[in-house]
Structure formats: C-alpha cells, structure tokens
C-alpha positions in Angstrom: 143.2 -153.8 -75.1 139.7 -154.9 -74.9 139.8 -156.5 -71.4 141.3 -153.3 -69.9 138.5 -151.5 -71.7 136.2 -154.0 -69.9 137.1 -153.6 -66.6 137.2 -149.8 -67.2 133.8 -150.4 -68.1 133.1 -152.6 -65.0 134.7 -150.2 -63.0 132.9 -147.0 -63.9 129.8 -148.9 -63.4 130.6 -149.6 -59.6 132.5 -146.7 -59.0 129.6 -144.4 -58.6 126.1 -144.6 -60.1 126.7 -142.3 -63.8 122.7 -141.9 -63.6 120.5 -140.8 -60.7 117.7 -143.0 -60.0 115.2 -140.9 -61.8 117.2 -141.0 -64.8 117.2 -144.7 -64.8 113.6 -145.6 -67.0 113.1 -149.2 -66.4 110.2 -148.6 -68.7 112.2 -148.0 -71.8 113.4 -151.3 -73.5 116.6 -149.9 -75.7 119.6 -151.0 -74.8 121.6 -147.9 -73.6 118.8 -147.3 -71.2 118.9 -151.4 -69.9 122.8 -150.8 -69.5 122.4 -147.7 -67.8 119.8 -148.9 -65.2 122.2 -152.3 -64.8 125.0 -149.4 -63.7 122.5 -148.2 -61.2 121.7 -151.4 -59.4 125.3 -152.4 -59.5 126.4 -149.2 -57.8 123.6 -149.3 -55.5 125.1 -152.6 -54.5 128.2 -151.0 -54.3 127.0 -148.4 -51.9 125.4 -151.4 -49.5 128.5 -152.8 -49.6 130.7 -150.3 -48.6 128.3 -149.6 -45.3 128.6 -152.9 -44.4 132.3 -153.0 -45.0 133.3 -149.5 -42.9 130.7 -150.9 -39.9 132.9 -154.1 -39.7 136.5 -152.2 -40.1 135.1 -150.7 -37.2 135.1 -153.0 -34.9 138.1 -154.9 -36.2 141.6 -154.0 -35.4 145.3 -154.3 -36.1 145.8 -157.6 -37.9 142.3 -157.9 -38.3 141.2 -155.2 -40.2 144.5 -155.2 -42.4 143.2 -158.8 -43.0 140.2 -157.7 -43.7 141.2 -154.6 -46.4 143.7 -157.2 -48.0 140.6 -159.5 -48.4 138.6 -157.1 -50.1 141.2 -155.8 -52.7 141.4 -159.2 -53.5 138.0 -159.7 -54.0 137.3 -156.9 -56.3 139.6 -158.0 -58.0 138.4 -161.7 -58.4 134.9 -160.6 -59.1 136.1 -157.9 -62.2 138.1 -161.1 -63.4 134.8 -162.9 -63.0 132.5 -160.9 -64.5 134.6 -160.7 -67.6 135.3 -164.5 -67.7 131.4 -165.0 -67.1 130.2 -162.1 -70.3 133.5 -162.6 -72.5 131.5 -164.3 -75.1 129.5 -160.7 -75.4 132.4 -158.7 -75.4 132.4 -155.9 -78.0 128.5 -156.4 -77.9 126.2 -153.7 -76.8 124.5 -156.2 -74.1 127.9 -156.5 -72.1 127.9 -153.3 -70.4 124.0 -154.8 -68.6 125.7 -158.1 -68.2 129.1 -156.6 -66.2 126.9 -154.9 -64.2 124.7 -157.9 -63.5 127.2 -160.1 -62.5 128.5 -157.4 -60.6 125.9 -156.0 -58.5 125.4 -160.4 -58.0 128.7 -160.9 -56.3 128.2 -158.0 -54.6 125.4 -158.7 -53.1 126.2 -161.9 -52.0 129.6 -160.3 -50.8 127.5 -157.9 -48.4 125.3 -160.8 -47.1 129.2 -162.5 -46.1 130.5 -159.4 -44.5 127.0 -158.8 -42.6 127.2 -162.4 -41.4 131.0 -161.0 -40.3 129.8 -158.2 -38.6 127.5 -160.2 -36.2 129.7 -162.4 -35.8 131.9 -159.3 -34.7 129.7 -158.0 -32.1 129.4 -160.0 -29.5 128.5 -163.1 -30.6 131.6 -165.3 -30.8 129.4 -169.0 -31.2 128.6 -167.9 -34.7 131.9 -168.6 -36.6 133.0 -167.2 -39.8 
C-alpha cells in the first residue's frame, strides 16, 4: 500500500506542476516548501522530456515510432520504481516527496539527453549511431 501511495505521489509531482514558479519559494527552508520546489523542478524536466519525445516521434514512422512509444512507457515504469528504490529508507518521512521528485528530475534529464541525441541522429546524420 505504501509503495502504491509513493508511486501516486511521484506521479502527481511529475504529471504537472502543482505550484507555479512564482509559488515556489526557494528561500523558504521548510520541508513543505522544499518538497514543492522539487516537484516544480521535476515537472519542468518532464515538460522538456515531452517536448523532445514529441519531436523525435514526429521524425519516426511505423515500427520505430511504436518501439519508441513502448520504450518510453517502460522507461517511465522503470524510473518510478527506481526512484521508489532509491528513497525507500525514508518511506513515510516528510523528506521523501522531495527525494522522489529529485530522483525523477535527475533521471528525466538523463532520458531527455538520450532522446535529444536520438533526435539529432534521426535528422540527417546517419553516422552518429544510436
């Protein structure tokens, strides 16, 4: 049950910013404020990933596009489970939402970089490899 709640919390943090940038008070050192800001950062990383993903998908067709979609779905599941694993020691603690969001941001930024590389390769440079 706790893992389901943690996954749901991570999904909420990543799905979209619950707080606009101006609602993120980075000077406020309360755990709640830090959790909120971490959620905003994760949502920004997710938005950047979605942009690159859509650009790449637009350049692909058929089996490649389906393979990308399936890989992305599997990667999202992996990211969520990996972040649960990385933060399990603080399960139930007030810092865990911040840790989940920071983990998701870090992994999402790495995935964005990988897909951006693939996007560059999908353009005209067939020598870059995947």
